[in-house]
Every structure is written in C-alpha cells, then in structure tokens.
C-alpha positions as CSV (number, residue, x, y, z in Angstrom):
1,M,-15.8,27.4,7.7
2,S,-12.9,29.1,9.8
3,E,-10.6,31.5,8.1
4,L,-7.4,29.8,6.7
5,P,-4.5,30.6,9.0
6,Q,-1.8,33.2,8.1
7,E,1.3,31.0,8.7
8,I,2.2,28.9,6.2
9,L,4.1,25.8,6.7
10,D,6.7,24.4,4.7
11,V,5.7,21.2,4.3
12,A,2.4,19.3,5.2
13,I,2.5,14.9,5.9
14,I,-0.9,13.4,5.7
15,G,-1.0,10.1,7.1
16,S,2.1,8.8,9.6
17,G,2.6,5.0,8.7
18,F,6.1,4.2,7.2
19,A,5.3,6.8,4.3
20,G,4.6,9.8,6.1
21,L,6.5,9.3,9.2
22,G,9.5,7.9,7.4
23,M,9.3,11.9,5.8
24,A,8.7,13.4,9.2
25,I,11.6,11.9,10.0
26,K,13.8,13.2,7.3
27,L,12.6,16.1,7.3
28,R,13.8,15.9,10.8
29,Q,16.9,14.5,10.6
30,E,17.9,17.8,7.8
31,G,16.5,20.0,10.6
32,R,13.6,21.4,9.5
33,R,11.4,22.2,11.9
34,S,8.0,23.6,10.0
35,F,6.4,20.8,9.1
36,V,3.2,18.8,10.5
37,V,2.0,15.0,10.0
38,L,-2.2,14.8,9.6
39,E,-3.5,11.5,10.5
40,K,-7.1,10.8,10.9
41,E,-6.7,8.0,13.5
42,A,-6.3,8.4,17.0
43,A,-3.1,6.7,17.2
44,L,0.1,6.0,14.0
45,G,1.1,3.4,12.4
46,G,-1.2,3.3,8.5
47,T,-1.9,0.1,7.8
48,W,-0.1,-1.6,10.7
49,L,-2.6,0.4,12.8
50,V,-6.3,-0.3,11.5
51,N,-5.1,-3.9,9.7
52,H,-5.6,-6.0,13.2
53,Y,-7.3,-8.8,12.4
54,P,-6.3,-12.3,13.7
55,G,-3.2,-13.5,12.4
56,C,-2.1,-10.0,10.8
57,A,1.5,-10.7,9.8
58,C,4.1,-9.2,7.3
59,D,5.2,-11.2,4.0
60,V,7.9,-9.8,3.6
61,Q,10.7,-10.8,6.2
62,S,10.8,-7.8,8.8
63,H,15.1,-7.4,8.6
64,L,14.4,-5.8,5.2
65,Y,10.9,-4.1,5.9
66,S,12.1,-1.4,8.3
67,F,13.9,2.0,8.0
68,S,17.6,1.1,6.7
69,F,18.0,3.8,9.0
70,E,16.3,2.2,11.8
71,Q,17.3,-1.6,11.9
72,N,15.6,-3.7,14.7
73,P,17.7,-6.1,15.9
74,D,15.2,-8.0,18.0
75,W,12.4,-8.5,15.9
76,S,10.7,-11.7,17.2
77,R,10.2,-14.1,13.8
78,T,11.3,-14.0,10.3
79,F,8.1,-12.7,9.6
80,S,7.2,-10.1,12.3
81,P,3.2,-10.3,13.2
82,Q,1.2,-6.7,13.5
83,S,1.2,-5.8,16.6
84,E,5.2,-5.6,16.5
85,I,5.6,-3.9,13.7
86,R,3.7,-0.8,15.0
87,D,5.5,-0.9,18.3
88,Y,8.3,-1.0,15.9
89,L,6.7,2.3,14.4
90,E,6.2,3.7,17.3
91,H,9.4,3.3,18.6
92,C,10.8,5.1,15.6
93,A,8.7,8.4,16.1
94,D,9.5,8.4,19.9
95,K,13.7,8.1,18.8
96,Y,13.4,10.6,15.7
97,D,10.9,13.0,17.7
98,V,8.2,13.4,15.3
99,R,5.4,12.9,17.9
100,R,5.1,16.0,18.6
101,A,4.6,17.1,15.2
102,I,1.4,14.6,14.8
103,R,-2.0,16.2,14.4
104,F,-3.7,12.9,15.4
105,G,-8.2,12.7,15.2
106,C,-7.0,15.1,11.7
107,E,-8.8,13.6,8.8
108,V,-7.7,15.8,5.8
109,T,-11.3,15.9,3.5
110,R,-9.8,18.5,1.2
111,A,-6.3,20.2,-0.1
112,R,-6.4,22.7,-2.6
113,F,-3.8,24.1,-4.3
114,D,-3.5,27.8,-4.0
115,E,-1.7,29.7,-7.5
116,A,-1.3,32.9,-6.2
117,A,0.3,32.0,-2.7
118,A,2.0,28.7,-4.2
119,C,0.9,26.3,-1.1
120,W,-1.5,24.2,-0.6
121,E,-4.7,24.7,1.4
122,L,-6.0,21.7,3.5
123,T,-9.0,21.5,5.0
124,A,-9.8,18.7,7.9
125,A,-13.5,17.0,8.7
126,D,-13.7,19.4,11.8
127,G,-13.1,22.2,9.8
128,Q,-9.9,22.7,10.9
129,Q,-7.5,24.7,7.9
130,L,-3.9,24.8,7.3
131,R,-1.8,25.9,4.6
132,A,1.9,24.4,3.7
133,R,3.9,24.9,0.5
134,V,4.7,21.7,0.3
135,L,2.0,18.5,0.5
136,V,3.4,15.0,0.5
137,S,0.5,12.2,0.5
138,G,1.6,9.2,2.3
139,M,-1.5,7.8,2.6
140,G,-1.2,4.8,0.7
141,G,-3.0,2.5,-1.8
142,L,-4.2,0.2,1.1
143,S,-6.1,2.8,3.0
144,R,-9.3,2.5,1.7
145,P,-11.7,-1.0,2.0
146,S,-13.4,-1.6,-1.0
147,I,-16.6,-3.4,-0.4
148,P,-18.4,-5.1,-4.0
149,D,-21.7,-3.9,-4.1
150,F,-23.1,-6.9,-3.5
151,P,-27.1,-7.2,-4.3
152,G,-28.7,-7.8,-1.3
153,L,-25.5,-6.6,1.4
154,S,-27.4,-4.3,2.9
155,E,-30.4,-6.0,3.7
156,F,-28.5,-9.3,5.8
157,R,-29.1,-8.4,9.4
158,G,-26.9,-10.9,10.7
159,Y,-23.4,-9.2,12.1
160,R,-20.9,-7.8,9.2
161,F,-18.1,-6.2,8.7
162,H,-14.7,-6.1,6.2
163,S,-11.1,-7.3,7.8
164,Q,-9.5,-3.9,8.6
165,Q,-12.5,-2.6,10.9
166,W,-12.6,-6.2,12.6
167,D,-14.8,-6.4,15.7
168,H,-12.7,-8.4,18.1
169,E,-16.1,-8.2,20.3
170,Y,-17.8,-10.0,18.4
171,P,-18.2,-13.6,19.6
172,L,-17.5,-16.1,17.0
173,E,-17.1,-19.2,19.0
174,G,-19.9,-21.6,17.9
175,K,-21.0,-18.9,14.7
176,R,-22.1,-20.1,11.6
177,V,-20.0,-17.6,9.3
178,A,-18.8,-16.2,5.6
179,V,-15.8,-15.2,4.9
180,I,-15.9,-13.6,1.2
181,G,-12.5,-13.4,-0.5
182,T,-9.5,-15.8,-0.5
183,G,-6.4,-12.4,-1.1
184,A,-3.2,-11.7,1.2
185,S,-5.9,-10.8,4.5
186,A,-8.5,-14.0,3.9
187,I,-5.4,-16.7,4.2
188,Q,-4.7,-14.9,7.6
189,L,-7.3,-14.6,8.9
190,V,-9.3,-18.1,7.7
191,P,-7.5,-19.7,10.9
192,R,-7.5,-18.1,13.0
193,V,-11.8,-18.1,12.7
194,A,-12.2,-21.8,11.6
195,E,-10.4,-22.3,15.1
196,K,-13.5,-20.8,17.3
197,V,-16.6,-21.0,14.5
198,A,-19.2,-24.3,14.5
199,H,-18.9,-23.9,10.4
200,L,-17.3,-21.8,7.8
201,D,-18.1,-21.1,4.5
202,L,-14.9,-19.2,2.5
203,Y,-15.8,-17.9,-1.2
204,Q,-13.4,-17.5,-3.6
205,R,-14.1,-16.3,-7.1
206,T,-10.5,-17.4,-8.0
207,P,-8.3,-19.4,-6.2
208,P,-4.5,-18.1,-5.0
209,W,-1.4,-19.5,-5.8
210,V,0.2,-20.5,-1.5
211,L,3.3,-21.3,-1.0
212,S,4.8,-22.5,1.6
213,K,5.9,-19.7,4.5
214,P,9.5,-20.2,5.7
215,D,8.7,-18.5,9.1
216,F,11.0,-19.1,12.0
217,R,11.5,-17.9,15.5
218,V,14.7,-15.5,15.4
219,A,16.8,-17.1,18.0
220,P,18.6,-15.4,20.7
221,F,21.5,-15.4,19.8
222,W,20.8,-14.0,16.5
223,R,19.4,-11.0,18.3
224,R,22.5,-10.4,20.8
225,L,24.6,-10.5,17.5
226,F,22.7,-8.4,16.0
227,R,23.1,-5.8,18.8
228,Q,26.6,-5.7,19.4
229,M,27.7,-6.5,15.9
230,P,24.8,-4.4,13.7
231,W,26.7,-4.5,10.9
232,T,25.8,-8.4,11.0
233,Q,22.6,-7.3,10.6
234,R,22.7,-4.8,8.0
235,L,24.9,-7.9,6.1
236,F,21.3,-10.2,6.8
237,R,19.5,-7.8,5.4
238,T,21.8,-7.5,2.1
239,A,21.5,-11.1,1.6
240,I,17.7,-10.8,1.8
241,Y,17.3,-8.2,-0.6
242,W,19.8,-9.3,-3.0
243,H,17.7,-12.5,-2.7
244,L,13.8,-11.2,-3.0
245,E,15.4,-8.9,-6.1
246,G,16.4,-12.2,-8.0
247,R,12.5,-12.7,-8.2
248,A,12.5,-9.8,-10.5
249,F,13.8,-11.5,-13.6
250,A,10.9,-13.7,-13.0
251,F,8.3,-11.7,-12.4
252,T,9.6,-9.2,-15.1
253,R,11.7,-9.9,-17.5
254,F,10.9,-14.4,-17.8
255,P,7.7,-15.0,-16.6
256,A,8.4,-18.4,-18.4
257,V,10.4,-18.8,-15.4
258,M,7.6,-18.8,-13.4
259,K,5.4,-21.6,-14.3
260,L,8.5,-23.6,-13.7
261,I,8.0,-23.3,-10.2
262,Q,4.2,-24.4,-10.7
263,P,5.0,-28.3,-9.8
264,M,6.2,-27.3,-6.9
265,A,3.1,-24.8,-5.5
266,R,1.1,-28.4,-7.1
267,R,3.1,-30.2,-4.5
268,F,2.1,-28.6,-1.7
269,I,-1.4,-28.5,-2.2
270,A,-1.1,-32.0,-3.0
271,R,0.8,-32.7,0.3
272,Q,-1.7,-30.7,2.4
273,I,-5.5,-31.3,1.1
274,R,-6.5,-34.6,0.9
275,D,-9.6,-34.7,-0.8
276,P,-9.1,-34.4,-4.9
277,A,-12.3,-32.4,-5.2
278,L,-11.3,-29.6,-2.7
279,R,-7.2,-30.1,-4.3
280,A,-8.8,-29.3,-7.5
281,K,-11.0,-26.5,-6.7
282,L,-7.8,-24.7,-5.0
283,T,-5.3,-25.0,-7.9
284,P,-5.3,-21.7,-9.8
285,D,-5.4,-21.8,-13.7
286,Y,-3.4,-19.1,-14.5
287,T,0.7,-18.3,-14.2
288,L,1.3,-18.3,-10.4
289,G,2.7,-14.6,-9.9
290,C,-0.2,-13.4,-12.0
291,K,-1.8,-12.3,-9.0
292,R,-0.3,-12.0,-6.1
293,V,1.8,-14.7,-4.4
294,L,0.6,-16.4,-0.9
295,M,2.3,-17.2,1.6
296,A,1.5,-19.6,4.1
297,N,1.8,-22.9,6.3
298,D,-1.9,-23.7,8.2
299,Y,-4.3,-22.2,5.4
300,Y,-4.4,-25.7,2.9
301,P,-4.9,-27.3,6.4
302,T,-8.1,-25.6,7.5
303,L,-9.8,-25.8,4.2
304,D,-9.3,-29.3,4.5
305,R,-11.1,-29.5,8.5
306,E,-14.4,-31.0,7.9
307,H,-16.1,-27.8,9.2
308,V,-15.0,-25.7,6.6
309,D,-15.9,-25.0,2.9
310,V,-15.2,-23.7,0.1
311,H,-17.2,-22.1,-2.9
312,S,-16.1,-21.0,-5.9
313,G,-17.4,-18.4,-8.2
314,G,-17.6,-16.1,-5.8
315,V,-20.9,-14.4,-4.4
316,K,-23.7,-13.5,-6.5
317,G,-25.9,-12.0,-3.7
318,F,-27.2,-11.8,0.2
319,T,-30.2,-12.7,2.1
320,A,-31.8,-11.6,5.1
321,T,-29.9,-14.7,6.7
322,G,-27.6,-15.5,4.2
323,V,-25.3,-15.9,1.4
324,I,-25.8,-16.9,-2.0
325,G,-23.1,-18.2,-3.9
326,A,-22.4,-18.5,-7.5
327,D,-24.1,-22.1,-7.5
328,G,-27.5,-20.1,-6.9
329,L,-27.5,-21.6,-3.4
330,E,-28.3,-20.0,-0.3
331,R,-26.7,-20.8,2.8
332,P,-27.4,-19.9,6.3
333,A,-24.6,-17.2,7.9
334,D,-24.4,-15.2,11.4
335,A,-21.6,-13.0,10.4
336,V,-20.4,-11.9,7.1
337,I,-16.6,-11.4,7.2
338,L,-15.5,-9.2,3.9
339,A,-12.4,-10.0,2.9
340,T,-12.3,-8.4,0.1
341,G,-9.2,-6.2,0.1
342,F,-8.8,-2.7,-0.5
343,A,-9.0,0.2,-3.7
344,A,-6.0,0.0,-4.4
345,T,-6.6,1.6,-8.1
346,E,-8.7,4.5,-6.7
347,P,-6.2,5.6,-4.1
348,L,-7.8,8.6,-3.9
349,P,-11.5,9.6,-3.6
350,P,-12.9,12.4,-5.2
351,G,-12.9,15.6,-4.0
352,A,-9.5,14.9,-1.9
353,I,-7.2,16.9,-3.9
354,I,-7.8,20.1,-6.4
355,G,-4.5,20.9,-8.4
356,R,-4.6,23.9,-10.7
357,D,-6.9,25.2,-12.6
358,G,-9.7,24.2,-10.0
359,V,-9.0,20.4,-11.4
360,D,-9.7,17.6,-9.0
361,I,-6.9,14.8,-9.2
362,V,-10.0,11.7,-10.0
363,E,-10.7,14.1,-13.1
364,A,-7.0,14.1,-14.6
365,W,-6.7,10.7,-14.2
366,K,-10.3,9.6,-15.8
367,D,-8.6,8.9,-18.8
368,T,-5.2,7.3,-18.1
369,G,-6.3,5.8,-15.0
370,P,-3.7,6.6,-11.5
371,E,-0.5,8.0,-12.5
372,A,2.2,9.5,-12.2
373,Y,6.3,9.9,-12.6
374,L,8.1,8.1,-10.5
375,G,4.9,7.6,-8.5
376,C,5.5,10.3,-6.6
377,T,4.3,13.8,-8.9
378,V,1.4,14.8,-11.1
379,A,0.9,17.1,-13.9
380,G,-0.8,20.0,-13.2
381,F,-0.3,19.4,-9.2
382,P,2.5,21.4,-8.1
383,N,4.6,20.9,-4.7
384,L,2.5,17.6,-4.4
385,F,4.5,14.5,-4.0
386,I,2.9,11.2,-3.4
387,L,4.7,8.7,-1.4
388,A,3.6,5.0,-2.5
389,G,1.9,6.5,-5.3
390,P,0.7,5.0,-8.8
391,N,2.7,1.8,-10.1
392,T,5.5,1.9,-7.1
393,G,3.6,-1.2,-5.5
394,L,6.4,-4.8,-5.6
395,G,5.6,-8.2,-6.4
396,H,9.0,-9.4,-5.0
397,S,10.3,-7.6,-2.0
398,S,9.9,-4.4,0.6
399,M,7.6,-1.7,-0.3
400,V,9.6,0.7,2.4
401,F,12.7,0.6,-0.1
402,M,10.4,1.6,-2.5
403,I,9.0,4.6,0.1
404,E,12.6,5.7,1.3
405,S,13.6,6.3,-2.7
406,Q,10.6,8.3,-3.1
407,I,11.2,10.0,0.7
408,A,15.1,10.4,-0.6
409,Y,13.7,12.1,-4.2
410,V,11.4,14.5,-2.0
411,M,14.2,16.0,-0.2
412,D,16.6,16.4,-2.8
413,A,12.9,18.6,-4.3
414,L,13.1,20.6,-1.6
415,R,16.7,21.0,-1.0
416,R,16.5,22.6,-4.8
417,M,13.2,24.6,-4.5
418,D,15.1,25.9,-1.1
419,Q,18.4,26.6,-3.1
420,D,17.5,28.6,-6.6
421,N,14.4,30.6,-4.5
422,L,11.4,28.2,-5.8
423,A,7.7,28.6,-5.1
424,S,6.1,26.0,-7.0
425,V,7.7,22.9,-9.4
426,D,4.9,21.4,-11.5
427,L,5.8,18.0,-13.3
428,K,5.4,18.9,-17.3
429,P,2.9,17.2,-19.0
430,A,4.8,14.8,-22.1
431,V,7.1,13.8,-18.9
432,Q,4.5,11.9,-17.2
433,A,3.3,10.9,-20.8
434,E,6.7,9.8,-21.7
435,Y,7.2,8.4,-18.3
436,N,4.1,6.4,-18.3
437,R,4.5,4.7,-21.9
438,R,7.9,3.7,-21.4
439,L,6.6,2.1,-18.1
440,Q,3.6,0.5,-19.4
441,R,5.0,-0.8,-22.8
442,R,8.0,-2.7,-20.0
443,M,4.6,-4.0,-18.3
444,Q,3.3,-5.8,-21.2
445,R,6.5,-8.2,-21.1
446,T,5.7,-8.8,-17.1
447,V,4.1,-11.9,-15.6
448,W,1.3,-10.1,-15.0
449,E,0.0,-8.9,-18.2
450,T,0.6,-12.8,-19.7
451,G,0.2,-14.3,-17.0
452,G,-3.9,-14.7,-18.4
453,C,-5.2,-13.7,-15.0
454,R,-6.8,-10.3,-13.9
455,S,-5.8,-9.2,-10.8
456,W,-6.6,-6.0,-8.3
457,Y,-3.7,-4.3,-9.9
458,M,-5.5,-4.1,-12.6
459,D,-7.3,-0.5,-13.0
460,A,-11.4,-0.7,-14.8
461,G,-10.0,-0.2,-17.8
462,G,-7.3,-3.0,-17.8
463,K,-3.8,-1.4,-17.1
464,N,-1.4,-2.2,-14.3
465,V,-1.8,0.8,-12.3
466,A,0.0,-0.2,-9.2
467,L,3.2,-2.2,-9.3
468,W,6.4,-1.4,-10.4
469,P,8.3,-3.3,-13.7
470,N,11.4,-4.1,-13.4
471,F,13.8,-4.4,-10.1
472,T,13.8,-2.1,-6.6
473,W,17.5,-0.9,-7.7
474,Q,16.8,0.5,-10.6
475,F,13.6,2.6,-9.0
476,R,16.6,3.9,-6.5
477,L,18.9,5.3,-9.4
478,R,16.0,6.6,-10.5
479,T,14.9,9.0,-7.8
480,R,18.4,9.5,-6.3
481,R,18.2,13.2,-7.7
482,F,15.6,15.9,-8.4
483,R,15.7,17.1,-12.4
484,L,14.2,20.1,-11.9
485,N,14.3,20.1,-15.7
486,D,11.5,17.9,-15.5
487,Y,9.4,19.8,-14.4
488,D,8.5,24.3,-14.8
489,W,8.7,26.4,-12.1
490,R,7.9,29.7,-10.8
491,P,10.2,31.4,-8.8
492,H,9.5,33.0,-5.3
493,P,7.7,36.6,-5.7
494,R,11.0,38.3,-3.6
495,A,12.8,36.9,-6.8
496,S,11.5,38.3,-9.5
497,A,13.4,41.6,-10.5
498,S,10.0,43.4,-11.1
499,G,8.3,41.9,-8.3
500,A,5.9,40.0,-10.0
501,V,5.9,36.0,-10.2
502,A,7.2,34.6,-13.7
503,T,6.0,31.7,-14.7
504,H,9.0,29.5,-16.4
505,G,9.9,26.5,-18.4
506,A,12.8,24.9,-17.7
507,Q,15.5,24.5,-20.4
508,A,15.6,20.7,-21.5
C-alpha cells in the first residue's frame, strides 16, 4: 500500500452521475479548485451510464429531470431515452470544465475519517490513496444491483445477466428467455426483448400498477422557441414542476385519493389485455402508489402476445436448464435476465465508510436502518455529505430537484466552515434522532405505509428508508441554509489560542 499523500484536498466526490457532477460544477462555479471526482467506471454518467438496457428511458419529464442552471432546449422527447440523458451529462461536464477533475477507473473501496488530521483518507481498488477535508458521496441508492439468492441460480448453465449489466452482444433472436421481475426496468425492456425472442416467460411476484405514458416527440417549433426565448422553457419547466408537485397531496397527505384513480388504471388494463385471466393476474390488490407507479404504453400489449407467458408468485429456484416458478413447474430457458432492481435500502457496502472511533456506517445503521439528517449528514461521520441519501427519494417528481437542494446545503456548509475556520462538523446524534422520529411519524400517513403492500422502499425491518414523505419545496426550504447549531464542531488548530484542537458543541 502506498504512503498517504501529504496534500489534503478540500473536497473529494465519489461518483459522476447527476449528484457528483452537479456538486463538481457548483464547486467550480464558486471558484474552488481543490477537489476531485472519483469515478469507478471508464466514463461519466452514473446510473445513466451503467443502465443501457433496450428501452431504458426516464420516467420524469426531461425538461424537469435536468439541472436548473443548464436547461436543454433540444430534448427530442418528453421522456428522454438513456443515450440522450448521458449526452446531456457529457455536455454539462465539458461546458462547466469539470471533466479534468474526474479520475476515471478509480473505485473507492474504503474511506476512513482521520480524527487527528480532521480529514478523510480514501483508498482505491488499485491501491491509490488520497486525503480530503470533506467527502461527498454521490453514489446514489440505485447503483448496486440486487441479485436475490435464488436456490440453484449458480447451477443454471444458460446465459444470465442483470438488467444493469446488459450484454448487447448476446443474440436473443430465436431464444427462450426468462425475465425475473416486473419493476421499472422490466416494463421498459420486456417489450424490446419480446420483439426478438421465440418465447418469453415473465416471472412477477406482485403486479405493478402501470399507467399510460404521455411521451411525445418534441416538435421543432418548441425546440426553436426554447432556444430563442429561454424564458419560455423556464415557464414550461415550472408548469411541469407544480403539476407533479400536486401529486404529493395524494401520496403523502390524502392517500385515499389514490383509490379514486384506480378505476382509470383498471380501464387501461382492460383496454390492452384481452384475456380475462391474464387481466386478473396483472391487476394489483394494493392501493395505487403503494409501490412505484410505472408508465408504459407497450408493456400490456406485449404481455398479451401469444409467445409471452406471465407467471405469478415469483421464482422458487433454478435448475441447470430452466426456472422453477412458484407453481413448482420447471420451464426451460436459454437465457435469464434478472430485472430484480437495486440494493436501495443498503446503499453502502460494509467497510466502505468508516467514521469516528472506527465505526462502519453500516454498523451505525444496524438498529435504525439507513438514516441521515436531511438525507445528507450522519452523526459520527464528520465532514461527510451524502447526496441522494436516505429518505430523499421521490414517488412523484424529479430527483434532480432534491439533489440540487442538497448541493446548495453542502455549499453553504463549506462556506460556513471556511468563514469560521472549522476543521470539522459532526451532526449531533439528538438532531438526527429527532429529525428521523418526525420523518417516520409523517411517513405513517402516506400511501406507502397505508396502501397494503411491501415495496423496495422498505428495509428488512419494514421501515421506509428511501422516500421523502412530503412536498419537494419543503425539502428545498429545509436545505437552503446550513445550521451550525445542529452540529458539534472543531476549529482548525491554528484558530485555537493554545495551539491544540478543542472540541466544541454549538449553543442551541
């Protein structure tokens, strides 16, 4: 292992998706130069780089699912495909001159807080090491594939891969293929796969609610208008924002309203599925919104095709040549596609982030599940800021809005640390506990808690650790200022009259 470098960077950022890239841009705009972005892949983009399965696209309107400071007048569709979002992020990196701050192929395997030096020591998979005063995690909750431990999966002799690890070289034509899962990725890829294969077996544990997707090509007139009169695009973006924000009333305040929308969703199924038995199999028995609401116009027609079969109850196991469904029947498969989602409730692997007193963040969350203050800071982990952290996910609007809110919070924290010459800031445990107590009490009124389902939003203990149970504008208000009173802090040694580093608790 190489020796630790003497230089201490101001900020180290992990990840180069919307979160990491947005953080780097704001640092550059403020004139900060002592920062680095550490990206494990060979290119930038985060989830929009590694997810490239057929049909991959955004399910939030792109005029809102983008940076507020860099609006794109040339989105081709209302809901843009993966390649276009990736190109947008590449454009942002070049326009704001942050590409040179990115170290590609640099996978951070361990980050440890050095209390004496008040900095983070980072170690990469290749042994490379660096130190930074502040660590910003932009890894996100949808970056690690979730692959259930199905009995016999390792014995399956056919071809298999997770939707995030799509193999475009594998020929699907003429094959019998099994797709496991019916979440957001599956409803996008299943129609593309069904176009090629001889037979498709789709295994669902519980059916999702799927609504019509209002996806349209953006006409050249509107693109010219947005380019020539940018204020019209800002107005359009604002209209989208408040339209989506209105959904928060039903999701978080009055979940009974979601039941009023269900007849429309059932009619959508009835119009596209001819077989009554299949229609019943695809109709959820829980309240709309309890699980992630999906949008697609080609998913149900695909399931109604002769060479596609839907099997309820999930998967019991695998054999060398096929899949065993919940009904106990084995069905042959040449290939298996695992559309089984991500480890959203386990956002960080054990040993990745070590805070004060050598405590692993995974261990710190052992009893509570992942939790933070404003989804951003965690008690016992000084100078660590998590973007898109626990309870910042959304069921109704754009995550980029939440990410930008947190970036503003981090930037204000950095300014305050510089202004007061602080070596470190560490969230008070009581602040974290009270914030999450109130958040979970608020969560009890939401459709995710009252809708009668078990979703990936929940951890193993049944606690919703993924979603923000309120309006996004309220989150923006909460993150507009960094409140030093919420933190214990240490001045830089040179700020101490005695030359020693003293520990202080801010006055409440």
